[in-house]
Structure formats: structure tokens, C-alpha cells
Kinemage of the C-alpha trace (Angstrom):
@kinemage 1
@onewidth
@group {chain A} dominant
@subgroup {mainchain}
@vectorlist {calphas} color= white
{ca met a 1} P 62.498 14.049 60.979
{ca val a 2} L 60.468 17.080 60.632
{ca leu a 3} L 56.758 15.772 60.784
{ca leu a 4} L 54.171 18.785 59.710
{ca val a 5} L 51.144 17.235 60.319
{ca thr a 6} L 49.012 19.668 59.402
{ca gly a 7} L 49.448 23.546 58.292
{ca arg a 8} L 46.276 24.470 59.775
{ca cys a 9} L 46.827 26.635 63.166
{ca his a 10} L 44.540 28.568 65.201
{ca ser a 11} L 47.260 31.016 66.049
{ca ser a 12} L 48.461 34.045 63.861
{ca cys a 13} L 52.722 34.033 65.342
{ca phe a 14} L 54.400 36.655 63.719
{ca tyr a 15} L 57.691 34.435 63.687
{ca cys a 16} L 55.701 31.612 61.764
{ca pro a 17} L 58.285 30.274 58.842
{ca leu a 18} L 55.102 28.001 57.091
{ca ser a 19} L 55.289 28.974 53.222
{ca glu a 20} L 52.200 29.921 51.824
{ca gly a 21} L 51.510 26.350 50.553
{ca lys a 22} L 51.244 25.036 53.793
{ca arg a 23} L 50.219 27.882 55.656
{ca gly a 24} L 46.458 27.463 56.777
{ca his a 25} L 46.145 24.250 54.962
{ca asp a 26} L 45.299 20.613 56.186
{ca val a 27} L 48.652 19.090 54.638
{ca ile a 28} L 51.352 16.471 55.481
{ca tyr a 29} L 54.731 16.622 55.039
{ca ala a 30} L 57.818 14.570 55.953
{ca asn a 31} L 60.522 16.960 55.676
{ca glu a 32} L 60.004 18.653 52.619
{ca arg a 33} L 58.185 15.603 50.822
{ca pro a 34} L 54.477 15.532 50.949
{ca val a 35} L 52.882 12.664 52.202
{ca asp a 36} L 49.345 11.308 52.202
{ca thr a 37} L 50.042 8.351 54.895
{ca ile a 38} L 52.055 7.462 58.122
{ca glu a 39} L 53.617 4.893 55.760
{ca glu a 40} L 54.787 7.076 53.577
{ca ala a 41} L 55.957 9.389 56.625
{ca ile a 42} L 58.133 6.150 57.875
{ca glu a 43} L 59.949 5.389 54.381
{ca glu a 44} L 61.200 8.731 54.695
{ca ala a 45} L 62.238 8.843 58.518
{ca his a 46} L 64.097 5.016 56.907
{ca leu a 47} L 65.475 6.931 54.032
{ca ile a 48} L 66.998 9.677 56.442
{ca asp a 49} L 68.072 7.470 59.142
{ca ala a 50} L 66.066 9.565 61.611
{ca glu a 51} L 66.875 9.206 65.485
{ca gly a 52} L 63.784 11.025 66.240
{ca thr a 53} L 60.512 13.403 64.881
{ca gly a 54} L 60.033 16.602 65.627
{ca val a 55} L 55.860 16.985 65.513
{ca thr a 56} L 55.076 20.177 63.982
{ca gly a 57} L 52.242 22.069 62.003
{ca gly a 58} L 50.514 24.633 61.963
{ca asp a 59} L 49.740 23.389 65.185
{ca pro a 60} L 49.693 19.267 65.367
{ca val a 61} L 46.536 19.701 68.073
{ca asp a 62} L 44.612 21.088 65.130
{ca ala a 63} L 44.574 17.375 64.142
{ca met a 64} L 45.041 15.693 67.340
{ca asp a 65} L 43.568 12.277 65.993
{ca arg a 66} L 46.129 12.332 63.124
{ca thr a 67} L 49.337 13.296 65.383
{ca val a 68} L 48.255 10.660 68.092
{ca ser a 69} L 48.014 8.069 65.179
{ca met a 70} L 51.378 9.279 63.582
{ca val a 71} L 53.123 9.324 67.309
{ca lys a 72} L 51.982 5.642 67.856
{ca ala a 73} L 52.770 4.448 64.740
{ca leu a 74} L 56.504 5.969 64.639
{ca lys a 75} L 57.076 4.703 68.719
{ca ala a 76} L 56.006 1.296 66.830
{ca glu a 77} L 57.963 1.293 63.883
{ca phe a 78} L 61.289 2.622 65.633
{ca gly a 79} L 61.034 2.043 69.123
{ca glu a 80} L 61.258 3.842 72.714
{ca ala a 81} L 64.911 4.919 71.364
{ca his a 82} L 63.143 7.341 68.576
{ca his a 83} L 62.276 10.407 70.519
{ca ile a 84} L 59.292 12.460 69.400
{ca his a 85} L 58.816 15.553 70.964
{ca leu a 86} L 55.727 17.933 69.632
{ca tyr a 87} L 55.059 21.568 69.162
{ca thr a 88} L 51.843 23.365 69.998
{ca ser a 89} L 50.923 26.750 70.911
{ca phe a 90} L 47.599 25.590 72.919
{ca pro a 91} L 48.171 24.931 76.758
{ca leu a 92} L 46.808 21.570 77.008
{ca ser a 93} L 44.622 19.583 79.122
{ca gly a 94} L 45.050 16.772 81.361
{ca asp a 95} L 43.152 14.545 79.310
{ca gln a 96} L 44.814 15.503 75.665
{ca leu a 97} L 48.457 15.198 77.315
{ca leu a 98} L 47.132 11.912 78.899
{ca val a 99} L 46.320 10.846 74.956
{ca leu a 100} L 49.642 11.795 73.790
{ca ser a 101} L 51.941 10.529 76.298
{ca gly a 102} L 49.999 7.396 76.096
{ca ala a 103} L 50.578 7.578 72.213
{ca gly a 104} L 54.529 7.675 72.961
{ca leu a 105} L 55.115 11.362 72.795
{ca asp a 106} L 58.318 12.137 74.754
{ca glu a 107} L 58.458 15.637 75.078
{ca val a 108} L 56.092 18.930 74.822
{ca arg a 109} L 57.145 22.611 73.418
{ca phe a 110} L 54.700 24.992 74.207
{ca his a 111} L 54.659 28.147 72.322
{ca pro a 112} L 52.390 31.237 74.074
{ca pro a 113} L 51.890 34.136 72.216
{ca ala a 114} L 53.879 36.770 73.088
{ca asp a 115} L 51.664 39.107 74.906
{ca thr a 116} L 50.618 36.526 77.316
{ca leu a 117} L 54.408 36.041 78.702
{ca ala a 118} L 54.083 38.996 81.645
{ca asn a 119} L 51.083 37.081 82.454
{ca ile a 120} L 52.161 33.630 82.032
{ca asp a 121} L 50.299 32.506 85.256
{ca ala a 122} L 47.367 33.755 84.503
{ca thr a 123} L 47.249 31.386 81.591
{ca gly a 124} L 46.834 27.715 81.091
{ca tyr a 125} L 50.487 27.009 80.162
{ca pro a 126} L 52.240 26.410 83.890
{ca arg a 127} L 49.223 23.401 84.458
{ca ser a 128} L 50.027 21.840 81.211
{ca val a 129} L 53.868 22.484 81.868
{ca ala a 130} L 53.372 20.895 85.209
{ca ile a 131} L 51.018 18.051 84.150
{ca ala a 132} L 53.574 16.793 81.156
{ca ala a 133} L 56.642 16.780 83.567
{ca glu a 134} L 54.254 14.686 86.285
{ca met a 135} L 53.695 12.699 83.578
{ca gly a 136} L 57.521 11.918 82.949
{ca met a 137} L 57.475 14.025 79.594
{ca ala a 138} L 60.464 16.574 78.911
{ca val a 139} L 58.628 19.723 78.874
{ca gly a 140} L 59.459 23.480 77.940
{ca tyr a 141} L 58.790 26.867 76.564
{ca gly a 142} L 59.347 28.065 72.816
{ca val a 143} L 59.482 31.998 72.944
{ca ala a 144} L 59.892 34.096 70.030
{ca val a 145} L 62.221 37.308 71.080
{ca arg a 146} L 61.206 40.603 70.116
{ca pro a 147} L 63.261 44.053 71.435
{ca asp a 148} L 59.986 45.393 72.050
{ca met a 149} L 59.167 42.652 74.828
{ca glu a 150} L 62.280 42.503 77.210
{ca glu a 151} L 60.405 43.581 79.991
{ca asp a 152} L 58.033 40.752 79.424
{ca leu a 153} L 60.502 37.943 78.874
{ca arg a 154} L 62.814 39.293 81.797
{ca gly a 155} L 59.759 38.484 84.228
{ca phe a 156} L 58.763 35.401 82.044
{ca leu a 157} L 61.845 33.822 82.896
{ca gly a 158} L 62.466 35.018 86.352
{ca ser a 159} L 59.176 33.468 87.258
{ca leu a 160} L 60.634 30.143 86.211
{ca val a 161} L 63.975 30.411 87.863
{ca asp a 162} L 62.207 29.632 91.433
{ca asp a 163} L 60.563 26.486 90.443
{ca glu a 164} L 61.909 23.376 91.262
{ca gly a 165} L 62.379 21.227 88.228
{ca ala a 166} L 61.599 24.520 85.618
{ca pro a 167} L 60.827 23.416 81.959
{ca phe a 168} L 63.437 24.581 79.471
{ca val a 169} L 63.301 27.192 77.339
{ca asn a 170} L 64.217 28.267 73.744
{ca leu a 171} L 64.487 31.026 72.640
{ca ile a 172} L 63.319 31.844 69.321
{ca asp a 173} L 66.457 33.812 67.987
{ca leu a 174} L 66.002 35.148 64.441
{ca asp a 175} L 68.580 36.888 63.248
{ca leu a 176} L 66.744 40.450 63.598
{ca phe a 177} L 66.217 39.719 67.806
{ca ser a 178} L 70.113 38.192 68.133
{ca thr a 179} L 71.293 41.191 70.414
{ca leu a 180} L 68.000 40.707 73.130
{ca ala a 181} L 68.516 37.017 72.874
{ca glu a 182} L 72.239 37.284 73.716
{ca tyr a 183} L 71.861 40.305 76.335
{ca val a 184} L 68.667 37.777 77.993
{ca ile a 185} L 71.331 35.013 77.911
{ca asp a 186} L 74.221 36.643 79.158
{ca asn a 187} L 72.431 38.361 81.771
């Protein structure tokens, strides 16, 4: 199930897929169904026999209390086998990650702004990745691929190769950018 916890977000990602009715608004959707309560979201998960949930937004961290409550409720309803991952563009603190992990979050996917990739080590993302991994969460990056960022993307990916237990990287391959993504993957 895709659980949009809020449409609010502090970032302005050029590739944001949210509709005008969601982007910037404090709304909740379970798949494409507007919901007001976690019970309604759980009902939707049952209707589709969801085996897991992707918690997204906007940015779920912009509604942290709601996010934590929903993760806890989903785990209580569906058990440990129900895999829950969260997308965020925030480099989360250890305290934030501890709360999310304690709620039952299994995985976190960080989406750093494209202009930070060349100097990712100077941001808080590598520390957040390391902390999440130490807590036992699966952890990785989601990176939009643009033709003008090949050098930055190569440097970013290269910086991860030597790390033991390196995080996974999902290349956000919009049709417009598929040639570069294929080149990076092949090389």
C-alpha cells in the first residue's frame, strides 16, 4: 500500500509526482483513497491484501507524530512481516531514527537534493544512513537522474562503492532521463 501521510514538504523536487490537490496540503491518502484515520488506511490495506506499506508524502517527517502513529498501528495490525519503508528528503537525526525504528519502521530511503550529491559527505545524509543501518533498518538513497548531473552522480556513486555495507541506491529514472541512467548502470 502507498500511504501518503501528508502532502506538505519542505523541498521543491523538480520530479515531485504529487498532484496539485495533494502537493503542499495536509492530506492523507491510502493508495488513491482519501482517508481521515489510520483505521481507514488499515481498511484499505486489508482490501488490497497489502504485504507492506510505503510511507510517503510530501515528506512524512513533516508530520512526524502522525507518521509514527501510523507505522505503529500498521505493525500492530499486520505484524512484523508487513514491511514498512519511508521516503524522506531530510537527513534524520539519531533521535528521529530511534523513534521511527521503535515504531516498527523497517527501511528508510533518503532523497537528497540533486545539488548536494557532489558533496554528499558534507551533508547529514551519510551519518543518517550509518545510524539507520546500525539500528538494523534497510537503508538507501533515491536519486533523480538528470543529464546535466552525470559527473556529480558518478562521484556520488563512487563514494559509496568503498563503504562496507554500502546503502542501496534507487535511480529515479524518468523517461526523459533513461539514457543516462542506463549508462550509469552499465558502467
